[in-house]
C-alpha positions as a printed Julia matrix, in Angstrom:
72×3 Matrix{Float64}:
 102.95  57.31  143.49
 106.97  56.72  143.72
 107.88  53.47  141.13
 110.43  51.42  142.25
 113.05  51.26  139.51
 116.93  50.56  139.0
 118.93  54.01  138.8
 120.87  55.3   135.92
 122.66  57.75  137.01
 123.45  56.36  140.46
 124.92  52.9   140.01
 127.74  50.62  140.77
 126.81  47.19  139.76
 123.09  47.36  138.96
 122.02  50.63  140.47
 119.82  48.22  142.98
 121.04  50.51  145.93
 120.74  53.79  143.56
 117.3   53.23  143.43
 116.43  52.24  146.55
 118.64  55.14  147.82
 115.98  57.12  145.72
 113.1   55.67  146.31
 113.3   56.18  150.4
 114.94  59.11  150.0
 118.85  58.24  152.03
 122.51  58.2   150.33
 122.75  54.95  148.69
 126.16  54.94  150.28
 124.39  54.14  153.5
 122.66  51.68  151.39
 125.78  50.08  150.0
 127.77  50.25  153.55
 124.75  48.13  155.15
 124.59  45.74  152.55
 128.25  44.89  152.63
 127.97  44.54  156.72
 124.83  42.57  155.79
 127.24  40.33  153.4
 129.97  39.94  156.53
 127.16  39.09  158.47
 125.14  36.28  156.06
 128.78  34.94  154.35
 127.56  36.97  151.61
 125.65  34.05  149.49
 122.11  35.0   150.35
 122.39  38.71  149.72
 124.32  38.0   145.99
 120.84  35.45  145.55
 118.74  38.81  146.55
 120.91  41.34  144.35
 121.34  39.12  141.56
 117.05  38.54  141.59
 116.48  42.48  142.06
 118.64  43.17  139.03
 115.99  40.96  137.08
 113.0   41.94  138.6
 113.61  45.6   139.36
 113.55  47.73  135.61
 116.06  50.31  134.87
 114.95  53.75  135.66
 114.07  56.9   133.13
 116.41  58.84  132.14
 116.34  62.31  134.03
 118.7   65.02  131.56
 116.26  67.0   129.42
 119.04  67.68  127.45
 119.52  63.91  125.82
 117.93  64.22  122.54
 116.89  60.96  121.14
 118.96  59.78  117.62
 117.69  60.35  114.58
């Protein structure tokens, strides 16, 4: 089962759009454009509040690179 996480590799601010794009298998740029459009329509305030709530409750994703080693 897929788990919604914030993206580590595809992030501009907090990785919310990148994580949603990975979860829904769509390009995160489309989500970012949709959020900007919704922000303009709603005067940005509800979008900003929702984004910060998502930032607080959605956990960071796992690092996908297998060549990353733990520091010793």
